[in-house]
Backbone bond lengths (Angstrom), bond angles and torsions (degrees), N, CA, C in turn:
res aa  C-N    CA-C-N  psi(-1)  N-CA   C-N-CA  omega(-1)  CA-C   N-CA-C  phi
1 M - - - 1.446 - - 1.519 110.31 -
2 R 1.328 114.99 143.30 1.455 118.92 -174.63 1.516 112.00 -61.73
3 W 1.321 118.07 -35.71 1.467 118.84 -177.53 1.507 111.49 -67.91
4 R 1.329 118.67 -19.92 1.451 120.58 178.33 1.514 111.35 -92.82
5 G 1.324 117.10 -47.55 1.450 119.33 -168.84 1.509 114.53 -101.96
6 R 1.297 119.04 8.16 1.450 121.60 -172.40 1.519 112.54 -64.41
7 V 1.313 117.44 -21.61 1.450 119.78 177.37 1.519 111.71 -53.29
8 G 1.299 119.36 -28.82 1.450 122.03 -179.01 1.446 113.25 -57.20
9 A 1.254 123.64 -15.66 1.379 110.25 166.77 1.433 113.11 175.37
10 V 0.820 73.59 143.16 1.387 122.90 136.33 1.441 102.91 -35.00
11 A 0.910 135.32 -36.76 1.414 106.44 76.94 1.463 109.45 150.70
12 V 1.184 101.91 151.22 1.422 118.81 161.09 1.519 108.70 -43.06
13 A 1.284 119.76 -47.28 1.453 122.21 -174.21 1.514 112.79 -74.76
14 A 1.331 118.26 -31.82 1.451 119.59 -170.11 1.517 114.01 -96.82
15 V 1.348 117.43 -39.52 1.459 117.06 -174.40 1.508 111.85 -134.29
16 A 1.333 115.84 -90.97 1.456 119.70 -175.54 1.505 108.92 -140.90
17 A 1.320 116.06 164.88 1.460 119.33 179.33 1.513 110.22 -66.91
18 C 1.331 115.39 136.97 1.463 119.85 -177.33 1.519 110.00 -87.40
19 Q 1.337 116.03 143.20 1.453 120.73 -177.53 1.502 113.41 -106.55
20 G 1.315 119.40 -11.32 1.454 119.96 -178.44 1.497 109.88 -168.84
21 S 1.326 116.41 173.45 1.456 120.41 179.52 1.503 109.72 -141.21
22 S 1.343 115.60 152.13 1.445 120.60 178.65 1.505 109.47 -160.81
23 R 1.311 116.93 154.91 1.457 122.25 173.42 1.522 108.70 -78.32
24 T 1.332 116.78 153.37 1.449 120.05 177.52 1.507 110.20 -128.72
25 S 1.348 115.53 155.55 1.455 121.96 169.83 1.516 107.22 -142.97
26 T 1.331 116.87 166.76 1.453 120.38 -177.41 1.513 109.95 -111.68
27 G 1.317 116.81 132.59 1.453 122.14 179.02 1.507 110.21 -142.68
28 R 1.327 117.92 -168.59 1.454 121.04 -178.74 1.511 110.27 -82.87
29 R 1.317 115.97 152.74 1.462 120.57 -179.84 1.514 111.78 -62.87
30 D 1.332 116.54 -27.91 1.460 118.94 -176.13 1.530 111.68 -81.48
31 G 1.345 117.19 5.04 1.461 119.29 178.42 1.493 112.81 75.90
32 G 1.354 118.08 20.60 1.455 121.32 -178.49 1.506 112.33 -79.05
33 V 1.342 115.48 -132.76 1.448 119.97 -174.68 1.512 110.23 -107.29
34 A 1.317 116.82 134.44 1.456 121.97 179.49 1.508 109.84 -74.64
35 P 1.347 117.59 165.56 1.460 119.97 176.79 1.513 111.06 -52.71
36 G 1.327 116.35 140.50 1.458 120.44 -177.90 1.506 112.04 87.36
37 D 1.337 117.02 7.52 1.468 122.18 178.74 1.517 112.89 60.10
38 A 1.341 116.72 25.40 1.462 119.62 176.69 1.518 108.50 -81.63
39 A 1.308 116.36 136.51 1.460 119.70 178.61 1.517 109.69 -66.72
40 V 1.330 116.66 140.86 1.460 121.45 179.76 1.523 108.34 -99.46
41 P 1.329 118.72 114.13 1.459 119.90 178.30 1.523 110.53 -62.25
42 E 1.306 114.77 154.13 1.455 119.79 -179.60 1.513 109.65 -62.71
43 G 1.329 117.20 132.04 1.458 120.60 -179.41 1.513 109.97 -160.39
44 R 1.330 116.34 -174.23 1.455 121.98 -179.22 1.519 109.08 -87.98
45 I 1.348 117.82 131.63 1.462 122.18 -177.50 1.524 109.18 -102.76
46 E 1.322 116.39 123.75 1.456 123.20 174.95 1.521 106.60 -125.07
47 G 1.330 117.74 103.70 1.454 120.12 -177.20 1.517 110.07 64.33
48 D 1.330 116.35 -121.23 1.459 121.38 179.32 1.522 112.01 -100.37
49 V 1.324 117.98 9.36 1.461 121.24 -177.08 1.515 110.17 -111.17
50 I 1.321 115.48 128.38 1.464 120.80 175.07 1.522 107.52 -100.58
51 T 1.326 116.60 118.97 1.456 121.31 179.06 1.520 108.82 -95.24
52 L 1.317 116.48 114.67 1.460 120.55 -177.85 1.520 110.02 -79.83
53 P 1.321 117.11 142.35 1.463 119.20 178.99 1.523 110.68 -66.76
54 A 1.343 115.81 142.05 1.462 119.68 178.84 1.521 109.59 -69.64
55 P 1.329 118.23 129.95 1.462 119.75 178.71 1.522 110.34 -67.91
56 P 1.331 117.08 148.30 1.465 118.96 178.39 1.531 110.73 -68.72
57 I 1.312 116.94 117.79 1.464 122.71 -179.85 1.518 108.35 -125.51
58 E 1.317 116.40 126.22 1.452 120.29 178.47 1.530 108.90 -77.69
59 L 1.319 115.90 110.05 1.458 121.71 178.32 1.522 108.59 -130.86
60 P 1.331 118.09 149.55 1.460 127.62 5.83 1.527 112.48 -74.30
61 R 1.336 115.46 156.91 1.456 121.71 176.98 1.529 108.46 -134.15
62 Q 1.321 115.42 119.82 1.462 119.55 178.82 1.529 109.17 -80.60
63 E 1.333 116.25 119.64 1.462 120.59 -178.56 1.521 111.99 -83.66
64 S 1.326 117.54 -36.15 1.463 119.41 -179.02 1.515 110.71 -161.43
65 F 1.330 115.15 154.54 1.465 123.31 174.78 1.527 105.26 -142.09
66 R 1.322 116.67 107.90 1.459 120.77 -170.64 1.518 111.85 -131.19
67 V 1.319 116.41 132.75 1.465 121.60 172.52 1.527 108.06 -82.78
68 L 1.326 116.85 118.85 1.457 122.08 -178.42 1.520 111.97 -84.67
69 A 1.329 116.76 -32.13 1.471 122.19 177.55 1.517 107.31 -152.08
70 P 1.351 118.52 131.68 1.466 120.50 -175.26 1.521 113.68 -76.78
71 G 1.329 117.98 -14.49 1.457 119.92 -179.28 1.513 112.42 84.54
72 A 1.324 114.74 179.26 1.473 121.54 -175.39 1.523 111.52 -78.95
73 A 1.319 115.70 153.20 1.468 121.10 173.34 1.544 107.96 -76.96
74 P 1.324 117.41 153.16 1.469 127.45 -3.16 1.529 111.30 -74.43
75 R 1.329 115.15 149.27 1.453 121.68 179.85 1.526 109.74 -115.01
76 R 1.312 114.38 150.54 1.474 118.31 175.92 1.524 108.78 -152.57
77 A 1.315 115.32 161.35 1.462 120.62 179.05 1.529 109.78 -75.43
78 L 1.309 116.85 128.52 1.461 122.13 177.66 1.525 109.03 -89.67
79 R 1.320 115.84 130.64 1.458 120.34 -179.86 1.526 109.60 -142.86
80 Y 1.342 115.07 147.85 1.456 119.57 173.65 1.522 109.57 -81.82
81 A 1.329 115.70 145.38 1.465 122.65 177.56 1.528 107.09 -119.35
82 W 1.335 115.79 103.83 1.457 120.39 -170.80 1.517 112.34 -71.33
83 K 1.329 114.48 147.91 1.458 121.64 174.78 1.524 108.37 -126.05
84 P 1.340 117.35 139.53 1.469 118.47 177.98 1.524 110.32 -70.21
85 G 1.344 114.99 161.92 1.464 119.56 178.23 1.509 111.51 116.81
86 E 1.324 115.23 175.08 1.463 121.23 -176.86 1.520 110.52 -109.15
87 R 1.332 115.71 139.38 1.458 123.66 176.50 1.518 108.40 -125.88
88 E 1.325 116.26 158.46 1.461 121.56 172.02 1.513 108.86 -116.38
89 V 1.337 115.92 128.64 1.463 121.14 179.12 1.525 108.03 -122.19
90 T 1.336 116.30 140.52 1.450 119.81 -176.01 1.526 111.15 -138.86
91 A 1.322 114.26 157.05 1.462 122.64 171.07 1.522 106.52 -133.09
92 A 1.323 116.33 123.80 1.461 121.68 -179.52 1.521 108.94 -119.10
93 A 1.331 116.73 137.59 1.464 120.95 -176.07 1.516 111.24 -128.14
94 R 1.319 114.47 140.34 1.472 122.17 169.80 1.523 106.48 -123.35
95 I 1.318 115.46 115.68 1.458 121.58 -169.21 1.529 110.53 -124.96
96 R 1.326 115.72 143.51 1.454 122.30 169.78 1.528 108.10 -112.60
97 S 1.335 116.24 130.62 1.456 121.46 -173.15 1.529 110.84 -117.72
98 R 1.322 115.02 148.87 1.455 121.21 171.44 1.524 108.29 -146.03
99 Q 1.344 116.53 163.29 1.454 120.12 179.18 1.524 110.41 -139.10
100 L 1.322 114.42 154.64 1.459 120.77 179.98 1.524 108.57 -89.52
101 V 1.330 116.41 118.43 1.461 122.40 -178.16 1.527 108.22 -127.28
102 D 1.334 116.19 121.54 1.464 121.48 -179.83 1.529 112.29 53.10
103 G 1.325 114.95 39.87 1.454 120.02 176.37 1.514 115.65 80.46
104 R 1.343 118.05 4.84 1.456 120.63 -179.00 1.525 109.46 -130.13
105 W 1.329 115.96 141.74 1.454 120.93 178.73 1.525 110.47 -77.51
106 S 1.307 116.52 136.68 1.459 121.25 173.92 1.524 109.79 -74.39
107 E 1.301 116.77 166.19 1.459 120.65 175.19 1.539 109.36 -69.29
108 P 1.342 117.45 138.59 1.474 118.69 179.10 1.529 111.45 -60.93
109 V 1.324 115.19 139.58 1.463 122.01 179.19 1.522 108.62 -122.83
110 A 1.310 116.53 132.89 1.462 120.88 179.16 1.525 110.10 -70.96
111 A 1.320 116.24 121.75 1.460 120.98 176.35 1.527 109.15 -79.74
112 P 1.326 118.25 156.36 1.467 119.92 176.22 1.530 110.54 -58.08
113 A 1.320 116.52 142.38 1.465 120.89 178.12 1.523 109.71 -58.82
114 E 1.327 115.37 140.71 1.465 120.59 -178.78 1.526 110.20 -124.70
115 Q 1.311 115.84 148.23 1.462 120.17 177.61 1.511 109.59 -148.14
116 V 1.322 116.31 138.88 1.449 121.84 176.14 1.522 107.48 -136.14
117 G 1.325 116.28 148.64 1.455 118.28 -179.03 1.510 112.86 -155.44
118 F 1.341 114.66 160.50 1.456 123.06 174.90 1.525 109.55 -116.46
119 A 1.321 116.31 144.22 1.455 121.11 159.35 1.519 105.63 -93.83
120 V 1.332 117.19 121.96 1.460 122.37 -172.03 1.530 109.21 -116.89
121 S 1.329 115.70 116.72 1.466 120.94 172.78 1.523 108.26 -105.76
122 T 1.318 116.91 137.93 1.464 121.74 -177.05 1.519 110.29 -109.31
123 V 1.340 115.44 124.60 1.460 122.33 174.42 1.525 106.56 -110.02
124 I 1.334 117.99 117.72 1.456 121.91 -171.75 1.521 110.51 -89.38
125 G 1.356 115.80 128.56 1.451 122.15 176.54 1.512 111.41 -110.29
126 A 1.344 116.79 -174.13 1.460 121.16 -176.77 1.523 112.37 -68.28
127 D 1.339 117.97 -47.95 1.467 120.52 -176.93 1.523 112.92 -121.98
128 H 1.326 117.46 2.44 1.449 120.89 176.30 1.522 108.04 -159.09
129 A 1.317 116.25 171.59 1.460 121.16 175.94 1.519 109.08 -114.31
130 T 1.323 116.06 161.70 1.456 122.14 172.58 1.521 108.00 -117.06
131 L 1.326 115.43 126.88 1.450 120.53 175.77 1.521 109.00 -96.79
132 V 1.312 116.15 132.14 1.462 122.13 173.20 1.527 105.71 -103.91
133 L 1.336 116.47 114.01 1.454 122.39 -172.92 1.529 110.58 -108.88
134 R 1.305 114.91 131.80 1.466 121.30 175.49 1.528 107.75 -129.90
135 G 1.317 116.61 131.02 1.453 120.10 -179.12 1.510 111.77 -72.22
136 L 1.322 116.13 138.23 1.464 121.95 176.94 1.526 109.00 -97.84
137 P 1.332 117.54 136.75 1.468 118.29 176.46 1.517 109.84 -65.82
138 G 1.320 115.76 146.39 1.456 119.89 -179.85 1.505 110.43 -167.56
139 A 1.307 116.03 170.05 1.457 121.55 -176.23 1.521 110.80 -64.20
140 G 1.327 116.04 131.78 1.452 120.82 171.70 1.513 115.63 85.10
141 N 1.347 119.56 6.97 1.469 118.94 -179.07 1.529 112.09 -131.98
142 E 1.330 115.99 31.95 1.460 119.10 -176.21 1.518 112.94 -77.13
143 D 1.337 117.51 -22.76 1.455 120.76 -174.02 1.521 111.46 -105.35
144 G 1.355 114.96 174.64 1.454 120.42 173.75 1.514 112.77 72.54
145 P 1.341 116.49 -160.49 1.466 121.13 -175.53 1.526 113.57 -58.51
146 W 1.330 117.16 -26.98 1.466 118.31 -177.33 1.521 111.81 -63.27
147 R 1.339 116.76 -27.21 1.460 119.75 179.57 1.521 110.88 -59.94
148 T 1.337 116.73 -35.25 1.464 121.04 178.35 1.524 110.64 -61.21
149 L 1.327 116.95 -36.76 1.454 121.48 -174.49 1.523 113.25 -82.08
150 V 1.328 117.29 -23.15 1.458 119.33 179.33 1.518 111.61 -99.11
151 A 1.338 116.49 2.15 1.464 120.84 -178.30 1.523 111.59 -97.67
152 G 1.318 116.94 21.45 1.453 120.59 175.81 1.511 114.86 102.27
153 Q 1.338 118.65 -7.32 1.460 120.20 178.88 1.521 110.05 -94.37
154 D 1.318 116.30 127.61 1.456 119.11 178.50 1.530 109.83 -106.35
155 A 1.322 115.74 175.96 1.468 121.77 -179.72 1.515 108.60 -135.02
156 R 1.334 115.24 145.88 1.460 121.25 175.93 1.520 108.61 -112.72
157 V 1.321 115.99 138.44 1.454 120.81 -179.17 1.524 108.86 -147.23
158 S 1.334 115.91 134.50 1.468 119.81 178.81 1.518 109.15 -79.44
159 I 1.332 115.45 152.39 1.457 120.47 178.66 1.524 108.49 -147.41
160 T 1.322 116.73 136.06 1.459 121.31 -177.89 1.518 110.53 -88.47
161 A 1.323 115.65 173.26 1.462 121.11 179.52 1.518 112.32 -66.46
162 R 1.337 117.31 -13.94 1.464 121.08 175.06 1.527 111.77 -94.17
163 G 1.331 116.80 2.04 1.457 119.81 179.28 1.502 114.45 83.15
164 Q 1.343 118.13 18.85 1.459 122.48 179.06 1.528 108.92 -82.59
165 L 1.327 115.77 120.98 1.452 122.16 -173.58 1.521 111.16 -87.59
166 G 1.338 116.90 140.40 1.454 121.74 173.34 1.518 110.33 -88.97
167 A 1.333 116.72 -166.80 1.467 121.94 179.75 1.530 109.43 -85.73
168 P 1.333 118.23 128.15 1.461 119.98 179.35 1.527 111.94 -65.30
169 A 1.328 116.66 140.51 1.462 122.80 175.27 1.520 107.89 -120.14
170 L 1.330 116.69 115.46 1.448 120.51 -178.83 1.523 111.29 -78.89
171 A 1.330 114.73 153.01 1.463 119.63 -179.36 1.518 110.85 -59.52
172 D 1.333 117.23 -35.80 1.465 121.87 176.52 1.526 108.03 -121.48
173 P 1.350 117.90 84.38 1.467 120.00 -176.09 1.520 113.62 -66.37
174 G 1.334 117.91 -14.14 1.453 120.38 -179.52 1.513 113.91 -89.81
175 S 1.331 118.11 0.27 1.457 120.30 179.86 1.526 110.14 -66.13
176 P 1.334 118.17 151.84 1.471 121.38 -172.77 1.520 114.28 -56.19
177 R 1.321 119.06 -33.89 1.456 121.22 -175.04 1.527 112.02 -109.98
178 A 1.336 117.19 21.59 1.461 120.25 -176.02 1.529 112.12 -61.92
179 A 1.343 116.97 -46.26 1.465 119.83 -178.34 1.520 111.34 -63.20
180 A 1.341 116.26 -43.67 1.458 119.71 179.29 1.520 111.24 -65.17
181 A 1.336 116.95 -37.18 1.462 120.03 178.34 1.519 111.40 -66.40
182 A 1.342 117.40 -39.02 1.463 120.73 177.17 1.528 110.99 -62.64
183 D 1.347 116.51 -42.49 1.464 119.80 176.14 1.522 111.14 -62.12
184 E 1.333 116.44 -38.76 1.459 120.77 -178.64 1.526 110.90 -64.23
185 I 1.332 116.93 -42.43 1.464 120.50 176.78 1.518 110.12 -59.42
186 T 1.324 116.08 -49.10 1.465 120.72 -176.04 1.517 111.91 -61.25
187 Q 1.351 117.03 -48.83 1.460 119.11 -174.34 1.530 111.11 -68.63
188 R 1.307 118.53 -34.78 1.465 120.01 178.20 1.525 110.76 -71.08
189 W 1.332 116.93 -40.72 1.461 120.02 -178.57 1.521 110.66 -67.25
190 L 1.331 117.40 -45.71 1.459 120.82 -177.81 1.526 112.13 -66.55
191 A 1.329 117.56 -22.58 1.458 120.42 179.44 1.524 111.72 -72.92
192 A 1.334 117.58 -25.40 1.466 120.20 -172.69 1.524 113.95 -117.06
193 A 1.340 117.80 -39.53 1.464 120.81 -173.71 1.525 111.35 -70.08
194 V 1.328 116.55 151.58 1.469 122.53 -175.84 1.533 110.09 -109.54
195 P 1.352 118.72 113.62 1.466 121.67 173.69 1.525 110.30 -81.42
196 L 1.323 116.20 153.76 1.465 121.00 -175.99 1.524 111.04 -111.50
197 P 1.347 117.35 147.89 1.473 120.06 -179.77 1.522 111.55 -73.20
198 D 1.317 115.36 159.27 1.455 121.23 178.17 1.531 111.07 -75.93
199 E 1.339 117.06 -36.17 1.460 122.51 -175.49 1.533 112.28 -77.64
200 P 1.335 117.86 154.52 1.465 120.94 172.11 1.522 109.95 -63.73
201 V 1.339 116.79 138.09 1.459 121.89 -179.42 1.519 109.79 -137.37
202 G 1.337 114.60 163.33 1.456 120.82 178.36 1.513 110.80 -131.99
203 K 1.332 115.48 -173.95 1.454 121.24 -178.59 1.531 110.18 -55.01
204 G 1.338 115.72 133.12 1.465 120.63 -178.53 1.517 114.07 90.58
205 A 1.316 117.62 -3.97 1.473 120.40 179.76 1.523 110.55 -61.79
206 R 1.339 114.88 144.94 1.465 120.80 178.08 1.528 109.12 -129.39
207 W 1.322 116.30 138.42 1.461 120.28 175.66 1.527 109.81 -140.81
208 R 1.344 114.17 153.79 1.470 121.67 -175.94 1.526 109.42 -127.48
209 V 1.346 115.66 135.44 1.459 122.08 179.83 1.536 107.91 -126.13
210 V 1.339 116.47 124.93 1.464 121.63 179.66 1.529 108.33 -113.04
211 T 1.330 116.31 125.86 1.458 122.07 -175.79 1.521 109.92 -136.35
212 V 1.340 116.44 137.84 1.457 121.92 172.29 1.527 107.36 -100.92
213 L 1.329 116.69 131.18 1.458 119.94 -176.00 1.523 110.39 -149.14
214 R 1.321 114.87 172.19 1.458 120.48 174.72 1.519 109.41 -102.61
215 S 1.323 115.16 137.37 1.457 121.38 175.87 1.515 108.06 -137.10
216 G 1.321 117.06 115.58 1.452 120.17 -178.45 1.508 113.43 61.76
217 G 1.330 118.27 30.78 1.450 121.84 179.98 1.515 113.54 83.14
218 T 1.322 117.71 2.20 1.450 122.54 -178.45 1.522 109.64 -113.64
219 V 1.329 117.19 143.58 1.461 121.58 179.54 1.525 109.32 -87.20
220 V 1.323 116.85 126.90 1.461 122.36 179.22 1.525 109.41 -132.03
221 K 1.333 115.66 159.96 1.463 121.03 174.74 1.521 108.44 -111.80
222 Q 1.322 115.76 125.25 1.465 121.77 177.93 1.513 110.23 -103.26
223 T 1.323 116.08 127.84 1.461 122.34 173.68 1.518 107.30 -117.42
224 A 1.321 116.40 114.03 1.463 121.89 -176.60 1.522 109.73 -116.35
225 E 1.325 116.30 130.77 1.459 121.99 177.44 1.522 109.15 -120.78
226 Y 1.327 115.09 137.17 1.461 121.77 -176.51 1.523 109.94 -128.64
227 T 1.336 116.22 142.40 1.462 122.37 176.78 1.521 108.88 -127.03
228 L 1.333 116.75 126.56 1.454 120.91 178.56 1.525 109.06 -79.95
229 V 1.337 115.78 110.93 1.464 121.58 -178.75 1.522 111.04 -85.56
230 A 1.327 116.59 -43.46 1.468 120.42 -178.05 1.515 109.76 -163.58
231 A 1.336 115.63 154.32 1.458 123.07 171.53 1.521 106.95 -113.77
232 R 1.328 116.09 117.14 1.461 121.24 -174.49 1.517 110.32 -124.72
233 G 1.303 117.00 102.49 1.457 121.36 177.39 1.505 112.24 57.12
234 T 1.329 116.04 -111.77 1.469 120.85 -177.52 1.528 112.71 -98.51
235 A 1.331 117.47 20.64 1.466 119.70 -177.18 1.524 111.03 -145.86
236 W 1.330 115.26 158.47 1.458 122.93 173.84 1.520 108.80 -116.17
237 V 1.323 116.14 139.95 1.464 121.98 173.27 1.527 106.98 -99.60
238 I 1.342 116.34 124.14 1.464 121.30 -170.94 1.524 110.19 -135.14
239 D 1.326 116.13 133.96 1.460 121.24 170.20 1.528 107.96 -88.28
240 A 1.336 116.34 127.57 1.465 121.56 -177.06 1.521 110.48 -119.36
241 L 1.318 115.15 138.81 1.465 122.94 173.54 1.527 106.67 -133.73
242 V 1.334 116.86 110.30 1.464 122.01 -174.79 1.525 108.68 -120.18
243 R 1.332 116.12 117.39 1.465 121.42 179.56 1.527 109.21 -115.79
244 R 1.327 115.18 142.01 1.457 121.56 171.96 1.523 108.93 -126.07
245 V 1.319 115.54 136.47 1.456 121.79 -179.83 1.523 108.47 -129.53
246 G 1.328 115.97 131.66 1.456 121.38 175.09 1.509 109.34 -117.39
247 E 1.332 116.84 128.42 1.457 121.32 178.51 1.526 109.86 -89.58
248 T 1.324 115.65 172.76 1.459 121.34 -176.24 1.527 111.10 -56.86
249 Q 1.321 116.02 129.06 1.457 122.01 177.49 1.518 108.61 -159.15
250 T 1.318 115.78 153.53 1.459 121.72 -178.97 1.513 110.02 -100.32
251 V 1.326 115.95 137.33 1.455 121.35 176.70 1.519 108.57 -121.48
252 V 1.321 116.32 158.31 1.462 121.68 -178.72 1.522 107.54 -120.10
253 P 1.327 117.81 89.56 1.464 120.03 -174.94 1.517 112.71 -77.05
254 D 1.328 115.47 150.11 1.457 120.59 172.56 1.527 109.37 -75.11
255 G 1.319 116.09 161.72 1.448 120.65 172.23 1.512 115.88 85.26
256 L 1.333 118.39 2.31 1.455 121.51 177.50 1.530 109.74 -106.07
257 P 1.336 117.60 157.73 1.476 120.23 178.86 1.529 111.64 -60.01
258 R 1.305 115.94 155.79 1.459 122.26 178.88 1.526 110.27 -56.33
259 G 1.328 116.24 135.51 1.451 121.15 -179.70 1.519 114.07 90.60
260 S 1.330 117.84 -3.34 1.466 120.40 178.89 1.523 110.32 -73.60
261 A 1.312 115.53 156.97 1.459 121.32 177.20 1.519 108.47 -145.22
262 A 1.311 115.87 150.34 1.458 121.95 177.62 1.511 108.68 -133.71
263 E 1.327 115.86 134.38 1.458 121.25 -177.45 1.524 110.47 -122.99
264 L 1.314 115.25 125.67 1.453 120.13 170.07 1.522 107.24 -82.41
265 V 1.323 116.97 114.88 1.460 121.40 -179.47 1.521 109.99 -82.14
266 A 1.322 116.79 -45.86 1.465 120.81 -179.63 1.517 109.28 -160.16
267 F 1.317 115.31 147.45 1.464 121.97 177.80 1.521 109.33 -141.00
268 F 1.333 116.10 134.27 1.461 121.63 176.45 1.519 108.62 -139.01
269 R 1.313 115.60 132.43 1.461 121.05 177.75 1.513 108.88 -139.86
270 E 1.330 116.31 131.78 1.465 121.09 178.43 1.526 109.25 -135.32
271 V 1.317 115.12 131.02 1.461 121.98 174.83 1.520 107.25 -129.27
272 K 1.333 116.81 126.87 1.462 119.17 -178.16 1.525 110.16 -144.04
273 G 1.331 114.06 150.20 1.456 119.41 178.71 1.517 110.74 161.75
274 R 1.311 115.74 -172.54 1.467 121.82 -177.56 1.519 109.70 -106.39
275 V 1.339 115.92 133.99 1.460 121.31 179.75 1.525 109.87 -127.87
276 T 1.317 115.02 155.76 1.464 121.93 173.28 1.525 107.84 -114.41
277 V 1.331 116.08 120.13 1.460 121.85 -174.95 1.523 109.24 -112.56
278 G 1.333 116.46 123.97 1.457 120.41 175.87 1.512 111.08 -75.29
279 R 1.322 117.23 156.49 1.461 120.97 -179.14 1.528 112.83 -73.89
280 D 1.338 116.58 -6.39 1.462 119.30 -177.52 1.529 113.50 -102.19
281 L 1.366 118.37 0.20 1.456 120.03 -178.08 1.527 109.65 -165.02
282 P 1.363 118.55 132.26 1.466 119.83 -179.17 1.528 114.15 -67.61
283 W 1.342 117.29 -25.37 1.464 119.57 179.11 1.525 109.09 -70.28
284 P 1.332 119.38 132.15 1.461 121.27 -175.45 1.524 113.97 -59.63
285 R 1.339 114.53 140.37 1.460 119.57 171.21 1.518 110.45 -67.06
286 A 1.323 115.30 -35.09 1.459 121.25 179.84 1.519 108.58 -153.27
287 G 1.324 116.21 146.72 1.457 119.76 178.17 1.517 110.95 -170.31
288 A 1.330 116.25 134.42 1.464 122.05 175.35 1.518 107.66 -117.58
289 L 1.339 116.69 115.46 1.453 121.74 -171.49 1.525 111.11 -123.20
290 K 1.333 115.51 152.15 1.456 122.26 171.23 1.524 108.03 -101.09
291 A 1.323 116.76 135.48 1.462 121.08 -177.29 1.519 110.06 -122.41
292 E 1.334 115.06 143.15 1.461 122.69 176.78 1.521 108.23 -142.20
293 V 1.333 116.54 126.85 1.459 121.54 -178.88 1.525 108.63 -133.20
294 R 1.337 116.51 130.49 1.466 121.26 175.19 1.529 108.88 -128.25
295 V 1.330 116.02 132.58 1.462 121.86 -178.25 1.522 108.89 -130.79
296 H 1.328 115.87 132.48 1.467 122.46 173.89 1.523 107.00 -122.80
297 A 1.310 116.44 119.78 1.463 120.72 -175.67 1.519 110.48 -140.78
298 R 1.338 115.52 157.58 1.458 122.48 174.99 1.524 108.87 -127.92
299 I 1.331 115.47 142.27 1.462 120.85 178.50 1.515 108.57 -128.42
300 A 1.335 116.04 128.79 1.468 121.86 179.21 1.520 109.18 -116.15
301 I 1.328 116.40 119.76 1.461 123.20 176.32 1.522 107.69 -116.64
302 P 1.326 118.54 129.05 1.468 120.67 -177.33 1.527 112.33 -50.02
303 G 1.339 115.85 132.71 1.454 121.02 178.41 1.505 114.52 85.56
304 R 1.349 117.18 -0.77 1.463 119.80 -179.94 1.523 109.38 -126.44
305 P 1.333 117.07 154.99 1.465 118.87 174.79 1.523 110.46 -64.34
306 V 1.323 116.12 152.16 1.469 120.15 175.99 1.524 109.46 -62.96
307 A 1.314 116.40 129.91 1.465 121.88 -178.40 1.525 109.78 -97.24
308 E 1.325 115.49 131.39 1.465 122.19 179.81 1.525 108.24 -102.04
309 H 1.337 116.38 131.48 1.466 120.85 179.63 1.524 108.50 -126.78
310 I 1.329 115.84 118.74 1.468 121.67 176.24 1.523 106.92 -127.28
311 T 1.322 116.13 117.80 1.463 120.76 -176.35 1.517 110.89 -128.20
312 E 1.317 114.86 157.47 1.466 121.53 177.62 1.522 108.48 -140.24
313 D 1.319 116.05 131.97 1.466 122.78 175.84 1.524 108.94 -119.39
314 I 1.314 116.52 132.10 1.457 122.07 176.14 1.521 107.93 -130.57
315 G 1.329 117.46 136.41 1.460 117.65 179.39 1.511 113.95 -179.51
316 D 1.325 114.16 -162.20 1.457 122.69 -175.55 1.521 110.26 -122.71
317 V 1.321 114.73 143.34 1.461 121.94 178.22 1.523 108.71 -125.46
318 T 1.317 116.62 133.27 1.461 121.95 178.24 1.521 109.63 -116.48
319 L 1.336 116.42 124.80 1.463 122.08 178.70 1.521 109.32 -106.33
320 T 1.327 116.91 137.22 1.463 120.93 177.94 1.518 109.95 -143.38
321 A 1.318 115.18 154.97 1.473 122.66 172.49 1.518 107.45 -141.25
322 K 1.314 116.40 136.58 1.473 119.21 -179.70 1.525 109.99 -146.31
């Protein structure tokens, strides 16, 4: 869905889906020394731009998990209790978009409704469960990495009783889009699912989880804060605030002329609202969220002026599990 993966570029909206990201610097065509006598690492040369290879980084990486307030007594440790069988989980979005053109915002336009979902089968182990995830076809997700997941290939991922997700393993890890599909699973799941703290907590408890991950080939930092509103039978009512921020980075999108470059200048995404999470699955049974996404990007195509793209999406997201 665009509200989740739009950080990839520079964009999804302007050109083509991005497959990777890397930092760039400018040096001489002959591979000599860049200004300032800084050594130029070996990389791909396109015109006067040297594109440095992206270093191998294991993502996602959880930077911190902190309880901000333990809540009222009595307190107890919250844990998921897995059940075998298959569930379907979905996220549906209705978004209105606008863009900044010549210093003025355009009128908001309603984007086509989008929906993405997983079929989730749970295999119960001794100290953790394994989720078998298969992408469900839906409006607005026919292209890109999601196609790999709805074309019959599933993924297995371990998950702890606190809802901590492992690294997805695709049935065919050698397929051309396997890595991108694994990133897509992770970023969509982390945007909606609720992880639980290790410590005992009570009503009013707040916790914060900071994670670095890839979304659309771009590295972003997610800061998610959760507040326990109530515990009702087999479910918890939780207020969620999930922000993602992407700093300046260069991406190399497919589908552009040789020598083109695209730069993500800034990315901000916020989704907040109240969700109800069952004890048998971290994905909310129900949730009504407000979403806001802002993207600032530049695209350079040889022989043309640099194009500036500033967009804003505002809308509603509905989460369900059945």
